[in-house]
N, C-alpha and C positions, 0 to 999 in steps of 0.2 A: 160756271163759265168764266168767271173773273180770273181764275187760276190759269186758264188757257191763254188769255191775253197776256198775263204776266209771263208765261213761258215763251210765247211768240215774241214778245217785246224784249225778253232777255236774249233770245237768239239775235234779234236785230241789233241790240246794243253791245253784245259781247262776242258774237261769233262772226258776224258779217264783216267781209273784207272785199277789197277789189278783186283779188284772185278768186275767191269763192263766188263773187257776183258774176264772174265769167263761167266758172265751172258748173254751178248748180242749174242754171238754165239749160245747159247742154245735157246734164244728167236727167233733168225732168223731161226733156224732149224725148228721151228713150221710152218714157211711159205714156206719151201722148197717144190717146186712142188705143193703147196697148200694142202699137205697131211692131215694136221690137220683139215682144213676146209672141205675137201672132206669127211673125216671120220665122222666129226660131221654131215654133210649133209646126209650121208648114214645111220647113226644111226637114224636120225630124220625121215627118210622114214618109219621106222618100227612102229612108234607110231602115232595113229590117230590124237592126239592133236598137233603134231609137223609136220605132213606130208605136209601141205600146205606151211609152211615156209621152210621146207627142199626142196621142189620143187622150191621155189623162189631162194633159195641159189644155187641149182643145175643149174638153168637157168643162173643165174648171173655168176657162175664159168665157164660155157661153153662159155659165152660171153668173159670172161677174156682170156680164152685159145685162142679162134678163133680171136677175134679182137686185143686184147693186145699182145699176144705172137706170133701168126702166121702172123698177118698183120702188126701191128704198129712197133714192135721191128725190124724185118728185113727191113721193108719199110723205117724207119727213120735211122736205123743203127748207132745209137749214141754209140760211144765207152765209156767205163766205166772210172770213174775218176782215178782209180789206174793204168790204162794203160797210162795216161798222167803224173800223179805224181807218179813216180815209187819209190819214197823215203819212201812211207808208207808201213809198213809191215802188210800184211793181217793176220787176225786172223782166217779166214776160207779159204777153197779152192776157188781159183779165179773162178767166174762164167765165162762161155764160150759164153753166148749169149750177145745180145746188152743190153743197159742200159735203154732206154726209151720205155715205162713207166716201173715202178717198178712192176714186176709181183707179188712179195711177198705182196706188198702194195695193189694192186688192188684186188687180191683174198681175202686178209684179210678183206678189207672194204666191198667188195661185200657180203661176208658171214656174217660179223658182222651186217651190216645194215639189212640183211634178218632176223637175229635173233631179231633185234629191232622191226621189223614188228610183230614178234610173241609175245615177252614179253619184255617190256622195261627194267626191272631190269636185265635180262640176257643179253639184248642187250648192256647195258652200260658196263658190264664186257667184252663183246665181242669187243666193240669199244676200250676199254682200251688196251686189248691184241693186237688188230689190230694197234693201235697207237704205242705200244712198238715194234711190228714187223717192222713197217714203220721206226721208229727212228733207229732201229738196222741197217737198210740198210745204213743210213748216218754214224752212229758210225763206222761201219765196212768198210767204204770208198768204197762201191761197187755201190752206186748210187749218183746222183746229187740231190739236193733239188727239182728241177723241175720234176725229174723222180718220186719222192715220192709224190709230190703234184698232179701230173697228175694221179698217181696210186690211190690216194684217190678219186679224181674226177671221174675217170672212174669206180672205184669200186662202188661208190654211184650210178652212172648212171646205171650200170649193175644191181644193186639190184632193182632199180626202174623199169627197164625194166622187170626183173624177176617177180616183183610184178604184173605188168600189164599183162604179159603173163599168169600168174597163175590165177589172179582174173578175167580177161576178156575173156580168151580163154579156159584154161584147166578146170575151174570150170563148164563151160557149157558142156564139154565133159565127165568129170570124177568127177562131183560134189560130189556124195556120197563118193567116195574113198578119196577125198581131205577134205571133211567137218569134221572139228574137233568137231562139235557139235553132229553129228549123232552117235548113239551107246553109248552115255554116260548117 
């Protein structure tokens, strides 16, 4: 755990700047409650060509909520780095839940990887945004590096599970509704 504080403190001492102090709170805001990814998923449900991938994202985001936020966070109950190192001044309101895993990161990667299943070029942009959101959590001193790494891993896993659920189960039940090729 000492290496994690060394890394977070390195970011504070070597990366932090007035410009980034303005940018990273805005970037992290996109991950608050997963609202950006939820909105993207809901919009995707309205269009036949994106519906299947929106369903994958939706399944992945539900897994993030249930497993990550309702089971793992309270079960592991890891306190946040700013609660231990209280010398760091936060640029955002202090989160009140536990630290592990990073919910911002897992939701961002779950949805971004689902976008990758749809269209690689859009998926790359989504992964870049997810990476910026993940880094913002370190920059803002609200997560440990292992929280963010776990969030990335869980997000990718949940996206893969979402893909399996949609392609192996839902397509059998709702194939025409999900099929991007029909009606075009």
